[in-house]
N, C-alpha and C positions, 0 to 999 in steps of 0.2 A: 662845732666840729668835735667828733669823738676823739678822745685821747686815750693813751695807754697809761694806766695808773702806776704800774710797776713793770718794767721790762725784766724778763727772764731770758734764759737761753732759748726757750721755746718760742716766745713772742719775737725775739730777734730773728730766729730761724724763719718764722712766718714772713717777716719783712723781706728777708733775703729771697725767699721763694717767690714772693709777690713781685719783687723787682727783677726776678729772673737773672740774678747775678751769681757768678761762681764764688767760691770761698774767698779767693784772692781779691776779686773785684769788690765784694761786699766789705772786706777788711779795709780796703783803700777808701771806700765811701765813708765808713764810720771813723777811720783813723786808728785802727788797732792792728795787731798782727794777725796773719792767717790762722795761727795756732789758737788765738782767742776765739775766733769764729768757729773753728772746729770744736773747741771745748763747749761753746754754747750749743751747737748742734747735737753734740753727744749727750750732754747732761740735762738739757731741757730745763724744767722748773727747779732742778737742784742747784742751779747757779744763777746768781743775780749780779749783773755788772755793777761796777762802782758808780757813784753819782755822776762823775764826769762823763762816763760812757752812756749812762742813762740819758743825759742831755744831748749827747751826740746822736743817739737813736731817735730822740724826739725831733731833732733838727732834720734828720734824714727823712723821717716820715712826713714832716710838715713841708719841707722845702725841696727835697730831691726826688719826690715821687709825683707821678701824674695822677689824674683822677682815676685812670684805669688801674694804676698800681694800688691806690688806696682802696678801691672797691675790692680788688683781688685780696688784699691784705686782710680786710675785715671778713671777707668770705672764708678765707683759710682758717681764721680764728674760730669762726662758727663751725665750719665743717669738721675741723680736727679737734674741736673742744680744747683749744690750747690754753684756756685760762687755768690758773693753779687749782689743784684739787682742794676740796673742802677739808676742814679738820675731821669731819666724820668719816670721810673717805679714807683718810690716812690712818684712822684708828685701827681698822681691821688688820692691816699689815704691820702696825707698829707695836702691838701688844706682844707678839711672839718673840721678837729679837731680844728684848731685855730678859724675858723669861729664860731663854736659852743661855744668856750670859750668866744667869744665876745657876742653872741646872748643869751646864756642861763644864763642870770642874773636872780635874784630872781623874780619868778612869770611872767617873760616875755615870756617864751616858755614852754608849758606844755609837758608832756611825749608823748601825741598823735602826736603833731606837730613835736616833735623831732624824733619820730619813722618814720614819713613820710619822713623826710629829710634823715634819714639813709637809707631808702629804695631807695631814689634817688641815694645816694652814691653807694649802692650795684649795681644798674643798670649801673652806670657809669663805674664800675670796672669789671662787670661780664664777659666781653669778655676775660679778661686776668688773672682771679684769680680763685683759687679753690673755688667752691660754699660752701664747708664746712667752709672755712675761712671767707667767706662773712657772713654766718649765725652766726658764733661765734662773729664776730665784731658787727653785728647788735644787737645781744642779749646783749652784754656787753654795747654798747652805749645806748640802751634803759634803762637798769637798771641805768647806770651812770647818764644819763640826767634826769631820773625821780627823782633820789636822789638829783640832783642839783636843780630841781624845788622846792623841799621841803625845801631848805636851807634858813635861815633867817639871813641875814647880816645887812640889814638896808634898808631904802627907796632908790629907784633908783635916786631920786632927792636929791643931796647932798648939805647940807648947814652946819649947826652947828653939829659937831660930839660930842657926849657925852656918858653918861653912857648907854643909850638904845642901841647904836650901839655896844659898847663893850660887853654888855650882849648878843646881838645877835650872835656875833662871838663865844663867850664862849658856847652858846647853840648849835651852829652848830658843834663845835669841840666835845662836849660831845656826840652829836647824832652820829657823824661819828665813834667815838670810840665804841659805842654800836653796830652799824651796822657791824663794822669790826669783832667784836667777834662772831657775828652770821653768817655773810655772806662772810667774807674774803675781801681782798682789791681789787680783780680783778673786782668786780662789782661796786665799788664806787670810785675808785681813780680819775676818770675824774671829778666826781662831787666835790671831794675835791679840785681839781685844780681850778675849777670854783669859789669855795668859797674863795680861796686864792686871785685869781685875783680881785674879787669884793671887798674884804676887803682892798686890797692895793689901789684900786681906791678911796675908802672912805678916806684912809689915805692921799693920794696925793692931792685930790681935795677939801676935807673938811676943815673947820676952827674949831679950838679947843683951849682950854687952854693948858698950858704946862702939867698939870696933866692928862688931857684927852688924849693928844698925847702919853704920856708914857704908860698909861693904854691900849691904842689902839695897840701900838707896842708890848706890852707883850702878848696881846690876839692873835695878828697875828702870833707872834713867836710860840705860842703853837699850833695854827692851822697849821702852816707850818711843825712842827714836826709830827703832825698827818698825814698830807698829804704825807710827806716823807715816813712814815711807810707804808701807804696804797700803795704807788707806789712801794716800796720794795716788798711788799707781792704780787703785780701784776707783778713783774719782770721788772718794768720800772726803771732801775737803774739810768739813767741820770736824770730823773725827780726827783727821790728820793734824789740824791745828791744835786741837785739844791735847793730843799726845805730845806734840813738840813743846807746847807750853808747860806741860807737866814735867817733861824732861829738863827744860830750862830751870824750873823751880828746884829740882833735885840737884842739878849741876851747881846752882848758886849755893845751896845749903851744904854741899860736900866739897866745894871748891874744885870740881872736876871740869877742867877747861876743854877736854876732848868732847864730852857730852855737849857742852855749850857750843863748841865749834860746829859739831855735826847738826845740832838742832837748828841753829841759825842758817847754816848752809842749805839745809833741806827746805827751810821756809823760803829762802831765796829761790831755790829751784822751783817750788810750787808757784811762787808769784810770777816768775817768768813764764811758766806753763800757762798761767791764766791771763797772760798779756798785760802784766803790771810791772814793767821793768824798773820804774823809779822805786817802788817798794822793794823789789828784788835787790837793787843796788844797796839799799840801807841794810837789809838782812845780810847780804854778802860781806859788807864792810864790817858788821858786827862779828861775823864768823872769822874774818881775817884777823881782827884784833884779838879775839879769844884764842886763836891758834898760836899766837906769839907766846902764850903762857904754858904751852905744852912742851915738856922736855923731849928732845929728839923728834920733833913734830914734822919732819920734812914731808912725809907722805900725806899726813892729815892736812898740812898747810896747802897742798896742791888743790884741795877740793874747793875752798873759798875762791881761789883764783879762777877755777872753771865756772863757778857761779857768777863771778864778776864779769867774765868774758861773755857769757850768754846774755846777761842783762845789758851790758854795753852794746852788744850787737843789735839788740832790740831797739835801742835808742839811736842806732845809726853811727855810733862812735867806733869806727874801724881801728883807729890808733890805740885806744884803750883796750879794745878787744885783743889785739895782737900782743900788747904788753902783758895782759893777764895770762894769755896762753903761754907766752915765753916763761913767765914766772912759774906756772904750773909744771912745765916740762923740766925746769931747773930743779924744782922741789922734788920731783919724782926721781930725777937723776941722782940727787944728793942722798936719796934713800936706798940706793941699790945695795949698799953694804950692810943694811940693817937686817934684823931677823925677819922671818916670814910674816906677811901681813895677816892681821886678824880677818875672820870671815866677812865682816861687814865691808871691808874695803878691798877684797880680792878683785873687784871689778876695775879698780884703778890701775891702768897700765898705759903704755904708750898708745895702744890701739884706742883706748877710751878717750885719751886726749885728742887723737886724730878725729874721732867721731864728734866730740864737742866742738872742735875747731871747724869741722865741716858744717855742723848745725849753725854755727855763727856765720859761716860763709853764705849759707842759704839765706839767713836773715839779712845779710848785707848785699844780696843780689849777685854773689860771686859763684855762679853755678858750676863752672868748669873746675874751679879749685875745690868746691864741695864734693863734686863727683870723685875726683882723684883721692881725696882724703877718706871718703866713705868706703871706697873700694878697698883701700888699705886696711881700714878698721874691720870690715866684714871678714876679710881673709884671716884675721887674727883671732876670730871667735869660734869656739867649738860648741857642741851641744850643751855643755855645762853652763853656757851663757846664752841660751837660746833666746831669752827675752830681749837682751841687748841687740843680738844679731837681727832679730825681726824688726826692732825699732829702726836700726840703721839701714836696713833694706828699704823700709818705707821712706826714710829721708833721702836715700839714693834715688828713689822714684821721683820725689819732689825736685831734687836737683836736676835730674834729667828732663823733667817737664819744663823747668825753668830754662834749660838749654835747648828746648824744642826737640828733644830726642824722645818722641812719644813711644816708639817701639822699645827703646831701652828702658823707659819707665815701666812699661808693661812687664818686661822681664823681671825687673827688681820687685815690683809689687806682687807678682806671681810667686817669687821666691819667699817673700814675707808671708804669704798665705801658707806656704809649705811649713814654715816655722810655727805659725799660729794653729790652734786647734783646741779640742776640748781640754787638753792638759796645760795650755798656756793661754791665759786670759789677762789682758792688761787694758784698762780703760785708756791709758795714754796712747798705746799703740793703735787701738781701734779708732780713737778720735783722729789721729793723724792719717791713718789709712783711709778713713771716710773722706778726708779732704782730697787725697790722691784720687779716690774713686770719682769724686765730683769733677775733678779736672779731666780725668780720662774720659768721662762720659761726653765731654765736648769734642772728642775725636773719634766718632764711631767708624769713620772711614779707614782708620789705620788698622793694619793686620794685627790680630791678637787682642784688640781692645774688647770686642764684643764677647769673645770667649772668656776673658778675664772677668768682665762685669757679671756674666752669668755665674761664674764660679764663686765670685764674691757674694752675690745674692744668695746662692745656695748655702754658703758657709755661715752667713749671718741670719738666716731665716729662723 
């Protein structure tokens, strides 16, 4: 009997298609969250399930499929060429990105020059690649490189590193956080990596006083947390983890508990996103412990609690979920009299906690509670937080589908598409929206569904 040597998101998707199951049905069959299945479908060969899930997929193929299912599965693999690409196929598109990371330092390459180089890359790969994928990459690279050209880290000629260089890194980090809220990580993650690379070059090659070195390390640590978050939002898991680990190393060497808290909390977020709640609980616990060392840390201390709540909901622990949400609300209330929040945590508000509590309610099967909380959260977000608003509209559609209100789900999903567009691209949102689309396609008889599906198809073409 033929076997799958290594399951990826793409081969798992082929099994789902062969069994003709919805995202939720397939998730229940394998024993993972619907978000994990959505992530597999979105990232294809870029994601490999953990060994425990590999075994569950083996079992599903061997024991939960009919002969017809198996025949269809192997046919799908052949027809769609779902096996991982060879190393030689990867090489053509892999040479350009590091070259840009070297070339696009501050002010050295403008967006027009970058765009021309990307066109050369597209021409190089056009013979063997889907033109739609070429256009997607070209668009993303242009936006990313344009963002990189605007970054101010310091002079390209490095001598004495001081407060001006540290201020430049802080300004870059703040700018990236603002762009993230409006446009999502998928358009700017490469620019963020360029900024990290340039900042590290200054740290390695420059000369400085001990105080300047520590300040530089802390600034780079915060920049790496930001870059890790943007990579996560863009579906670049490996780059995300690399930056979080780099930030943790700098946090430990400088004794910066805030950086440590944020890096661990973001690792917890990513683990939950990938359907690994046990790992998420460990990271969230480490973030909670680190937050205790931050003076006046009430607002920051709320974030590990939100990550604990999400991971607990994925394990079905409703009581611990509620306790963590309560602790997060108290931490935010305790912070009301403090100074204005820094750019990286302007997202954290009562509306954000409503939205996280709602997502937990969805995971726990509490559709009506989730719908009420999401409506509250969405009403509190303006255009400056368009990415979060789009995400929560998608989750509102999920909650309404869980409550069998298909027409209401169409309305919410349609509003999410209004927020999304060429200037707002987030792998996380697109992955969850794809799951909503999959579920809506099961209800073609409901008014508005067909029109929405056509609109979605046109928007993602």
